[in-house]
PQR file with spaces between the fields and no chain letter, atoms N, CA, C, O and H, PARSE charges and radii, in Angstrom:
ATOM       1  N    UNK     1      41.110   99.936   39.170 -0.4000 1.5000
ATOM       2  CA   UNK     1      41.216  101.071   38.374 -0.0000 2.0000
ATOM       3  C    UNK     1      40.965  101.269   36.865  0.5500 1.7000
ATOM       4  O    UNK     1      41.478  102.271   36.367 -0.5500 1.4000
ATOM       5  N    UNK     2      40.293  100.505   36.123 -0.4000 1.5000
ATOM       6  CA   UNK     2      39.905  100.294   34.617 -0.0000 2.0000
ATOM       7  C    UNK     2      38.394  100.369   34.903  0.5500 1.7000
ATOM       8  O    UNK     2      37.651  100.789   34.015 -0.5500 1.4000
ATOM       9  H    UNK     2      39.877   99.691   36.528  0.4000 1.0000
ATOM      10  N    UNK     3      38.059  100.109   35.706 -0.4000 1.5000
ATOM      11  CA   UNK     3      36.372  100.094   36.110 -0.0000 2.0000
ATOM      12  C    UNK     3      36.404  101.510   36.382  0.5500 1.7000
ATOM      13  O    UNK     3      36.243  102.261   35.420 -0.5500 1.4000
ATOM      14  H    UNK     3      38.662   99.767   36.427  0.4000 1.0000
ATOM      15  N    UNK     4      36.585  102.008   37.538 -0.4000 1.5000
ATOM      16  CA   UNK     4      36.694  103.302   37.663 -0.0000 2.0000
ATOM      17  C    UNK     4      36.904  104.537   36.555  0.5500 1.7000
ATOM      18  O    UNK     4      36.036  105.406   36.466 -0.5500 1.4000
ATOM      19  H    UNK     4      36.715  101.398   38.320  0.4000 1.0000
ATOM      20  N    UNK     5      38.092  104.571   35.719 -0.4000 1.5000
ATOM      21  CA   UNK     5      37.936  104.799   34.563 -0.0000 2.0000
ATOM      22  C    UNK     5      36.383  105.117   33.456  0.5500 1.7000
ATOM      23  O    UNK     5      35.784  106.047   32.914 -0.5500 1.4000
ATOM      24  H    UNK     5      38.797  103.866   35.792  0.4000 1.0000
ATOM      25  N    UNK     6      36.306  103.247   33.670 -0.4000 1.5000
ATOM      26  CA   UNK     6      35.001  103.318   32.695 -0.0000 2.0000
ATOM      27  C    UNK     6      33.844  103.922   33.098  0.5500 1.7000
ATOM      28  O    UNK     6      33.047  104.358   32.268 -0.5500 1.4000
ATOM      29  H    UNK     6      36.792  102.492   34.110  0.4000 1.0000
ATOM      30  N    UNK     7      33.643  104.007   34.371 -0.4000 1.5000
ATOM      31  CA   UNK     7      32.917  105.023   34.891 -0.0000 2.0000
ATOM      32  C    UNK     7      32.666  106.640   34.448  0.5500 1.7000
ATOM      33  O    UNK     7      31.709  107.190   33.903 -0.5500 1.4000
ATOM      34  H    UNK     7      34.291  103.653   35.046  0.4000 1.0000
ATOM      35  N    UNK     8      33.967  107.142   34.933 -0.4000 1.5000
ATOM      36  CA   UNK     8      34.032  108.231   34.662 -0.0000 2.0000
ATOM      37  C    UNK     8      33.890  109.017   33.223  0.5500 1.7000
ATOM      38  O    UNK     8      33.821  110.219   32.967 -0.5500 1.4000
ATOM      39  H    UNK     8      34.744  106.694   35.376  0.4000 1.0000
ATOM      40  N    UNK     9      33.875  107.966   32.473 -0.4000 1.5000
ATOM      41  CA   UNK     9      34.064  108.099   30.842 -0.0000 2.0000
ATOM      42  C    UNK     9      32.349  107.796   30.896  0.5500 1.7000
ATOM      43  O    UNK     9      31.838  108.770   30.342 -0.5500 1.4000
ATOM      44  H    UNK     9      33.930  106.990   32.680  0.4000 1.0000
ATOM      45  N    UNK    10      31.664  107.191   31.175 -0.4000 1.5000
ATOM      46  CA   UNK    10      29.925  106.862   31.307 -0.0000 2.0000
ATOM      47  C    UNK    10      29.492  108.785   31.469  0.5500 1.7000
ATOM      48  O    UNK    10      28.776  109.454   30.723 -0.5500 1.4000
ATOM      49  H    UNK    10      32.079  106.400   31.625  0.4000 1.0000
ATOM      50  N    UNK    11      30.319  109.259   32.833 -0.4000 1.5000
ATOM      51  CA   UNK    11      29.741  109.856   33.639 -0.0000 2.0000
ATOM      52  C    UNK    11      29.773  111.284   32.847  0.5500 1.7000
ATOM      53  O    UNK    11      28.931  112.182   32.878 -0.5500 1.4000
ATOM      54  H    UNK    11      30.900  108.716   33.439  0.4000 1.0000
ATOM      55  N    UNK    12      31.145  111.208   32.044 -0.4000 1.5000
ATOM      56  CA   UNK    12      31.741  112.585   31.070 -0.0000 2.0000
ATOM      57  C    UNK    12      30.236  112.331   30.023  0.5500 1.7000
ATOM      58  O    UNK    12      29.455  113.273   29.884 -0.5500 1.4000
ATOM      59  H    UNK    12      31.829  110.478   32.019  0.4000 1.0000
ATOM      60  N    UNK    13      29.961  110.945   29.329 -0.4000 1.5000
ATOM      61  CA   UNK    13      29.569  110.788   28.352 -0.0000 2.0000
ATOM      62  C    UNK    13      27.676  111.195   28.398  0.5500 1.7000
ATOM      63  O    UNK    13      26.901  111.437   27.473 -0.5500 1.4000
ATOM      64  H    UNK    13      30.595  110.180   29.441  0.4000 1.0000
ATOM      65  N    UNK    14      27.448  111.120   29.952 -0.4000 1.5000
ATOM      66  CA   UNK    14      25.664  111.062   30.595 -0.0000 2.0000
ATOM      67  C    UNK    14      26.038  111.317   31.879  0.5500 1.7000
ATOM      68  O    UNK    14      26.323  110.619   32.852 -0.5500 1.4000
ATOM      69  H    UNK    14      28.078  110.924   30.703  0.4000 1.0000
ATOM      70  N    UNK    15      25.955  112.751   31.598 -0.4000 1.5000
ATOM      71  CA   UNK    15      26.299  113.376   33.405 -0.0000 2.0000
ATOM      72  C    UNK    15      25.037  113.283   33.883  0.5500 1.7000
ATOM      73  O    UNK    15      24.916  113.180   35.103 -0.5500 1.4000
ATOM      74  H    UNK    15      25.723  113.318   30.808  0.4000 1.0000
ATOM      75  N    UNK    16      23.877  113.298   33.069 -0.4000 1.5000
ATOM      76  CA   UNK    16      22.532  113.839   33.652 -0.0000 2.0000
ATOM      77  C    UNK    16      22.298  111.863   33.822  0.5500 1.7000
ATOM      78  O    UNK    16      22.053  111.552   34.987 -0.5500 1.4000
ATOM      79  H    UNK    16      23.976  113.382   32.077  0.4000 1.0000
ATOM      80  N    UNK    17      22.347  110.820   32.970 -0.4000 1.5000
ATOM      81  CA   UNK    17      21.827  109.656   33.656 -0.0000 2.0000
ATOM      82  C    UNK    17      22.396  109.486   34.472  0.5500 1.7000
ATOM      83  O    UNK    17      21.745  109.365   35.509 -0.5500 1.4000
ATOM      84  H    UNK    17      22.546  111.072   32.023  0.4000 1.0000
ATOM      85  N    UNK    18      24.010  109.354   34.604 -0.4000 1.5000
ATOM      86  CA   UNK    18      24.969  109.127   35.914 -0.0000 2.0000
ATOM      87  C    UNK    18      24.213  109.872   37.171  0.5500 1.7000
ATOM      88  O    UNK    18      24.378  109.360   38.278 -0.5500 1.4000
ATOM      89  H    UNK    18      24.539  109.452   33.761  0.4000 1.0000
ATOM      90  N    UNK    19      23.410  111.026   37.071 -0.4000 1.5000
ATOM      91  CA   UNK    19      23.278  111.499   38.443 -0.0000 2.0000
ATOM      92  C    UNK    19      21.989  111.431   38.851  0.5500 1.7000
ATOM      93  O    UNK    19      21.318  112.179   39.562 -0.5500 1.4000
ATOM      94  H    UNK    19      23.276  111.442   36.172  0.4000 1.0000
ATOM      95  N    UNK    20      21.699  110.208   38.172 -0.4000 1.5000
ATOM      96  CA   UNK    20      20.210  109.714   38.411 -0.0000 2.0000
ATOM      97  C    UNK    20      19.848  108.513   39.849  0.5500 1.7000
ATOM      98  O    UNK    20      18.986  108.255   40.689 -0.5500 1.4000
ATOM      99  H    UNK    20      22.244  109.601   37.594  0.4000 1.0000
ATOM     100  N    UNK    21      20.995  108.144   39.438 -0.4000 1.5000
ATOM     101  CA   UNK    21      20.795  107.234   40.738 -0.0000 2.0000
ATOM     102  C    UNK    21      22.088  105.956   40.557  0.5500 1.7000
ATOM     103  O    UNK    21      23.191  105.869   41.098 -0.5500 1.4000
ATOM     104  H    UNK    21      21.695  108.354   38.755  0.4000 1.0000
ATOM     105  N    UNK    22      21.205  104.825   39.292 -0.4000 1.5000
ATOM     106  CA   UNK    22      22.032  103.742   39.114 -0.0000 2.0000
ATOM     107  C    UNK    22      23.662  103.297   38.841  0.5500 1.7000
ATOM     108  O    UNK    22      24.308  102.251   38.777 -0.5500 1.4000
ATOM     109  H    UNK    22      20.309  104.896   38.853  0.4000 1.0000
ATOM     110  N    UNK    23      23.981  105.194   38.687 -0.4000 1.5000
ATOM     111  CA   UNK    23      25.563  105.313   38.552 -0.0000 2.0000
ATOM     112  C    UNK    23      26.015  105.381   39.888  0.5500 1.7000
ATOM     113  O    UNK    23      27.040  104.776   40.202 -0.5500 1.4000
ATOM     114  H    UNK    23      23.456  106.044   38.739  0.4000 1.0000
ATOM     115  N    UNK    24      25.524  105.891   40.526 -0.4000 1.5000
ATOM     116  CA   UNK    24      25.673  105.862   42.240 -0.0000 2.0000
ATOM     117  C    UNK    24      26.060  105.069   42.653  0.5500 1.7000
ATOM     118  O    UNK    24      27.244  105.001   42.982 -0.5500 1.4000
ATOM     119  H    UNK    24      24.692  106.382   40.271  0.4000 1.0000
ATOM     120  N    UNK    25      25.061  103.977   42.830 -0.4000 1.5000
ATOM     121  CA   UNK    25      24.652  102.554   43.374 -0.0000 2.0000
ATOM     122  C    UNK    25      26.111  102.003   42.419  0.5500 1.7000
ATOM     123  O    UNK    25      27.138  101.768   43.055 -0.5500 1.4000
ATOM     124  H    UNK    25      24.099  104.032   42.562  0.4000 1.0000
ATOM     125  N    UNK    26      26.108  101.868   41.248 -0.4000 1.5000
ATOM     126  CA   UNK    26      27.134  101.208   40.485 -0.0000 2.0000
ATOM     127  C    UNK    26      29.425  101.571   40.981  0.5500 1.7000
ATOM     128  O    UNK    26      30.402  100.881   41.273 -0.5500 1.4000
ATOM     129  H    UNK    26      25.274  102.059   40.731  0.4000 1.0000
ATOM     130  N    UNK    27      29.162  102.748   40.807 -0.4000 1.5000
ATOM     131  CA   UNK    27      30.626  103.427   41.658 -0.0000 2.0000
ATOM     132  C    UNK    27      30.740  103.245   43.190  0.5500 1.7000
ATOM     133  O    UNK    27      31.826  103.336   43.761 -0.5500 1.4000
ATOM     134  H    UNK    27      28.369  103.308   40.569  0.4000 1.0000
ATOM     135  N    UNK    28      29.241  102.907   44.024 -0.4000 1.5000
ATOM     136  CA   UNK    28      30.289  102.601   45.452 -0.0000 2.0000
ATOM     137  C    UNK    28      29.998  101.593   45.533  0.5500 1.7000
ATOM     138  O    UNK    28      30.373  101.095   46.595 -0.5500 1.4000
ATOM     139  H    UNK    28      28.359  102.832   43.560  0.4000 1.0000
ATOM     140  N    UNK    29      29.000  100.380   44.356 -0.4000 1.5000
ATOM     141  CA   UNK    29      29.254   99.000   44.653 -0.0000 2.0000
ATOM     142  C    UNK    29      30.635   98.542   44.319  0.5500 1.7000
ATOM     143  O    UNK    29      31.195   97.898   45.206 -0.5500 1.4000
ATOM     144  H    UNK    29      28.695  100.784   43.493  0.4000 1.0000
ATOM     145  N    UNK    30      31.394   98.782   43.038 -0.4000 1.5000
ATOM     146  CA   UNK    30      32.626   98.560   42.573 -0.0000 2.0000
ATOM     147  C    UNK    30      33.701   98.416   43.144  0.5500 1.7000
ATOM     148  O    UNK    30      34.559   97.547   42.990 -0.5500 1.4000
ATOM     149  H    UNK    30      30.939   99.305   42.317  0.4000 1.0000
ATOM     150  N    UNK    31      33.640   99.728   44.163 -0.4000 1.5000
ATOM     151  CA   UNK    31      35.139   99.561   44.699 -0.0000 2.0000
ATOM     152  C    UNK    31      34.553   98.608   46.060  0.5500 1.7000
ATOM     153  O    UNK    31      35.561   98.065   46.510 -0.5500 1.4000
ATOM     154  H    UNK    31      32.943  100.434   44.288  0.4000 1.0000
ATOM     155  N    UNK    32      33.694   98.309   46.649 -0.4000 1.5000
ATOM     156  CA   UNK    32      32.877   98.004   48.217 -0.0000 2.0000
ATOM     157  C    UNK    32      33.204   96.326   47.208  0.5500 1.7000
ATOM     158  O    UNK    32      33.795   95.474   47.871 -0.5500 1.4000
ATOM     159  H    UNK    32      32.874   98.750   46.282  0.4000 1.0000
ATOM     160  N    UNK    33      32.968   96.069   46.263 -0.4000 1.5000
ATOM     161  CA   UNK    33      33.076   94.523   45.498 -0.0000 2.0000
ATOM     162  C    UNK    33      34.093   94.108   45.632  0.5500 1.7000
ATOM     163  O    UNK    33      34.259   92.969   46.068 -0.5500 1.4000
ATOM     164  H    UNK    33      32.488   96.761   45.725  0.4000 1.0000
ATOM     165  N    UNK    34      35.377   95.140   45.201 -0.4000 1.5000
ATOM     166  CA   UNK    34      36.832   95.109   44.578 -0.0000 2.0000
ATOM     167  C    UNK    34      37.514   94.751   46.159  0.5500 1.7000
ATOM     168  O    UNK    34      38.275   93.820   46.421 -0.5500 1.4000
ATOM     169  H    UNK    34      35.242   96.065   44.847  0.4000 1.0000
ATOM     170  N    UNK    35      36.982   95.803   47.102 -0.4000 1.5000
ATOM     171  CA   UNK    35      37.601   95.525   48.569 -0.0000 2.0000
ATOM     172  C    UNK    35      37.520   93.786   48.757  0.5500 1.7000
ATOM     173  O    UNK    35      38.194   92.756   48.783 -0.5500 1.4000
ATOM     174  H    UNK    35      36.364   96.559   46.889  0.4000 1.0000
ATOM     175  N    UNK    36      36.453   94.217   48.838 -0.4000 1.5000
ATOM     176  CA   UNK    36      35.639   92.848   49.081 -0.0000 2.0000
ATOM     177  C    UNK    36      36.563   91.049   49.199  0.5500 1.7000
ATOM     178  O    UNK    36      36.912   90.219   50.038 -0.5500 1.4000
ATOM     179  H    UNK    36      35.905   95.053   48.816  0.4000 1.0000
ATOM     180  N    UNK    37      36.576   91.274   47.853 -0.4000 1.5000
ATOM     181  CA   UNK    37      37.121   90.578   46.918 -0.0000 2.0000
ATOM     182  C    UNK    37      38.643   90.323   47.615  0.5500 1.7000
ATOM     183  O    UNK    37      39.019   89.203   47.961 -0.5500 1.4000
ATOM     184  H    UNK    37      36.292   91.948   47.171  0.4000 1.0000
ATOM     185  N    UNK    38      39.422   91.502   47.756 -0.4000 1.5000
ATOM     186  CA   UNK    38      40.356   91.358   48.054 -0.0000 2.0000
ATOM     187  C    UNK    38      41.000   91.332   49.471  0.5500 1.7000
ATOM     188  O    UNK    38      42.220   91.372   49.632 -0.5500 1.4000
ATOM     189  H    UNK    38      39.117   92.412   47.475  0.4000 1.0000
ATOM     190  N    UNK    39      39.914   91.250   50.697 -0.4000 1.5000
ATOM     191  CA   UNK    39      40.074   90.907   51.436 -0.0000 2.0000
ATOM     192  C    UNK    39      39.915   89.642   51.905  0.5500 1.7000
ATOM     193  O    UNK    39      40.252   89.261   53.025 -0.5500 1.4000
ATOM     194  H    UNK    39      38.923   91.218   50.567  0.4000 1.0000
ATOM     195  N    UNK    40      39.309   88.869   50.898 -0.4000 1.5000
ATOM     196  CA   UNK    40      38.366   87.255   50.948 -0.0000 2.0000
ATOM     197  C    UNK    40      39.694   86.543   50.834  0.5500 1.7000
ATOM     198  O    UNK    40      39.972   85.674   51.660 -0.5500 1.4000
ATOM     199  H    UNK    40      39.035   89.179   49.988  0.4000 1.0000
ATOM     200  N    UNK    41      40.521   86.854   49.874 -0.4000 1.5000
ATOM     201  CA   UNK    41      41.128   86.085   49.201 -0.0000 2.0000
ATOM     202  C    UNK    41      42.667   86.602   50.545  0.5500 1.7000
ATOM     203  O    UNK    41      43.783   86.095   50.431 -0.5500 1.4000
ATOM     204  H    UNK    41      40.295   87.560   49.202  0.4000 1.0000
């Protein structure tokens, strides 16, 4: 959840840059990685 907050803050700070594509990959990769870690554990 902390990571999501940081991403949201970045989006508010730079919505244009976040809309580029790296933000999309990061946002999508973060939740997936967290789920994978939880599942792996």
